C-alpha positions in Angstrom: 88.2 84.2 70.4 91.4 86.1 69.7 92.5 86.3 73.3 92.8 83.9 76.2 89.8 84.2 78.5 89.3 83.7 82.2 86.1 83.7 84.2 84.8 84.9 87.5 81.4 85.7 88.9 79.6 88.6 90.6 76.2 88.4 92.3 73.8 91.1 91.1 70.4 92.2 92.4 68.2 89.8 90.4 70.6 87.5 88.6 74.1 86.2 88.8 76.5 87.9 86.3 79.8 86.5 85.2 82.6 88.3 83.4 85.4 87.2 81.1 88.6 89.2 80.7 91.0 89.0 77.8 94.7 88.3 78.1 95.6 92.0 78.4 93.9 92.2 81.8 91.4 94.9 82.8 90.0 96.8 79.8 91.3 100.3 79.2 89.5 103.6 78.3 88.1 103.3 74.7 88.2 99.5 74.6 85.1 97.4 74.0 83.0 95.3 76.5 80.3 93.0 75.4 77.0 92.3 77.4 75.6 88.8 76.8 72.4 88.6 78.8 68.7 89.6 78.6 67.7 93.0 79.9 67.4 93.4 83.7 68.3 95.9 86.4 72.0 95.0 86.0 71.8 95.9 82.3 71.1 99.6 83.2 73.8 99.6 85.9 76.3 98.1 83.4 75.5 101.0 81.0 76.3 103.6 83.7 79.4 101.8 84.9 81.0 101.4 81.4 80.2 105.0 80.4 81.8 106.2 83.6 84.9 104.1 82.9 85.1 105.4 79.3 84.4 102.0 77.8 82.5 101.1 74.7 79.5 98.8 75.4 78.3 96.4 72.8 75.1 94.5 73.2 75.4 90.9 72.0 72.2 89.1 71.0 71.3 86.8 74.0 70.0 84.2 71.5 73.5 83.8 69.9 75.1 80.3 70.2 78.8 79.3 70.1 79.7 80.1 66.5 77.7 83.4 66.5 79.2 84.5 69.8 82.8 83.7 68.6 82.2 85.7 65.4 80.7 88.7 67.4 83.5 88.8 69.9 86.2 88.7 67.3 84.4 91.2 65.0 84.2 93.9 67.7 87.4 92.8 69.5 85.8 92.6 72.9 88.3 92.9 75.8 85.7 91.6 78.4 82.3 90.0 78.4 79.6 90.4 81.0 77.0 87.6 81.0 74.4 85.7 82.9 74.9 81.9 83.5 72.1 81.1 81.1 69.2 82.4 79.0 66.1 80.3 78.2 67.6 77.1 76.7 71.1 78.5 76.3 73.7 77.6 78.9 76.1 80.5 78.5 78.8 79.1 80.7 78.8 75.8 78.8 79.1 77.8 75.5 82.1 79.7 76.8 83.8 76.6 78.1 83.4 75.1 74.7 84.7 78.2 73.0 87.6 78.7 75.5 88.5 75.3 77.2 90.9 77.1 79.6 87.9 78.3 81.5 87.7 74.9 83.1 90.9 75.7 84.9 89.5 79.0 86.3 88.3 79.2 89.8 85.1 81.2 90.4 85.8 84.8 91.2 89.4 84.6 90.0 91.0 85.7 86.8 93.6 83.0 86.2 95.5 85.0 83.7 96.3 87.4 86.5 99.0 85.9 88.7 98.7 86.7 92.4 102.1 86.5 94.1 101.9 87.0 97.8 99.0 89.4 97.5 100.6 91.3 94.6 98.7 91.2 91.3 100.8 90.5 88.2 99.4 90.8 84.7 101.4 88.5 82.5 100.7 90.6 79.4 102.7 93.5 80.9 105.7 91.3 81.5 105.5 89.7 78.1 105.4 93.1 76.4 108.5 94.1 78.3 110.4 90.9 77.5 109.6 91.3 73.8 112.1 94.2 73.8 115.0 91.8 74.6 116.9 91.3 71.3 117.3 87.5 71.8 113.6 86.8 72.4 111.4 85.8 69.5 108.3 84.9 71.5 107.3 84.7 75.1 104.3 83.7 77.2 104.1 84.1 81.0 102.0 81.9 83.3 101.5 81.5 87.0 102.8 78.3 88.6 102.2 77.1 92.2 104.6 78.2 94.9 104.4 77.1 98.6 105.5 80.5 100.0 103.8 83.0 97.8 100.9 81.0 96.4 102.0 81.6 92.8 105.2 82.7 91.0 105.6 84.0 87.5 107.1 81.6 84.9 108.4 83.1 81.6 108.3 80.6 78.7 110.7 81.9 76.1 111.3 81.0 72.4 114.7 82.4 71.5 115.6 83.8 68.1 117.4 81.4 65.7 121.1 81.1 66.8 120.6 83.0 70.0 121.6 81.7 73.4 120.6 82.9 76.8 120.1 81.7 80.3 117.6 82.4 83.1 119.9 84.8 84.9 120.4 86.9 81.8 116.6 87.3 81.4 116.1 88.2 85.1 119.0 90.6 85.0 117.4 92.3 82.0 114.3 92.9 84.1 116.1 94.2 87.3 115.6 97.9 87.7 113.2 98.1 84.8 110.1 96.5 86.2 108.8 95.9 89.7 110.8 93.3 91.6 107.8 91.1 92.2 107.1 91.0 88.4 110.5 89.6 87.6 109.9 85.9 86.6 111.0 83.5 89.3 111.2 80.8 86.7 112.5 81.1 83.2 111.9 78.2 80.8 113.2 78.0 77.2 110.9 76.2 74.9 110.6 75.5 71.2 106.9 76.6 71.0 103.6 76.8 72.8 100.6 74.5 72.9 98.1 75.8 70.4 94.6 75.0 69.0 94.1 74.1 65.4 93.2 77.7 64.7 96.5 79.0 66.1 95.4 80.2 69.6 97.8 79.7 72.4 96.4 77.4 75.1 97.8 79.0 78.3 96.0 76.6 80.6 98.0 73.8 78.9 101.2 75.8 79.1 100.7 76.3 82.8 100.2 72.6 83.3 103.3 71.8 81.3 105.5 74.2 83.2 104.1 73.1 86.6 105.0 69.5 85.7 108.4 70.4 84.2 109.3 72.3 87.4 108.2 69.4 89.6 105.5 71.5 91.2 101.9 70.6 92.0 98.8 72.5 92.8 98.9 71.0 96.3 102.0 73.1 97.0 100.1 76.3 96.6 99.6 78.2 99.9 
């Protein structure tokens, strides 16, 4: 898959449906959503809902296995996927966890790529796109790390341009007055690179673990 994925679940009328969002957060008008389940009452409701939201609906063959699903998602650049847990002999959730291992770090009903700080939703992609404007930043990834007061805080992991120097306060100062105060990264970590798969996909779930450990935090500290 081209993008990080996170999972949640929603109970429908006749079957349980799950959804997977890409790293950019909630799909926007004109973007593509895939449906990966056999036809049922929810299939019709999904058609109406996506049409009302201005999204493009793509039906993915429910018989597809991992390699076919990966190809289909990349080919149409799906921003979200709606699926049932299984179909006949296919365990859809197991297929997705093999395709995107970071799903194993996702709690049911929660998009882990969305950071929830004291009840405020933060989409890391928005902050990343803003930080890319900084002349000293070559690459950046934002993840949520545990916080005893707010539940989570945003951590910006930054690769500086060759020869550039910066500190955390400079980065936070760059954000002040430009983005909402709660979106300003509480933690700023300078790194040489990000954990990646052999195909070049950033493994945000590993990056989150690394930053949690580097900051001396633990999941138990989360409120």
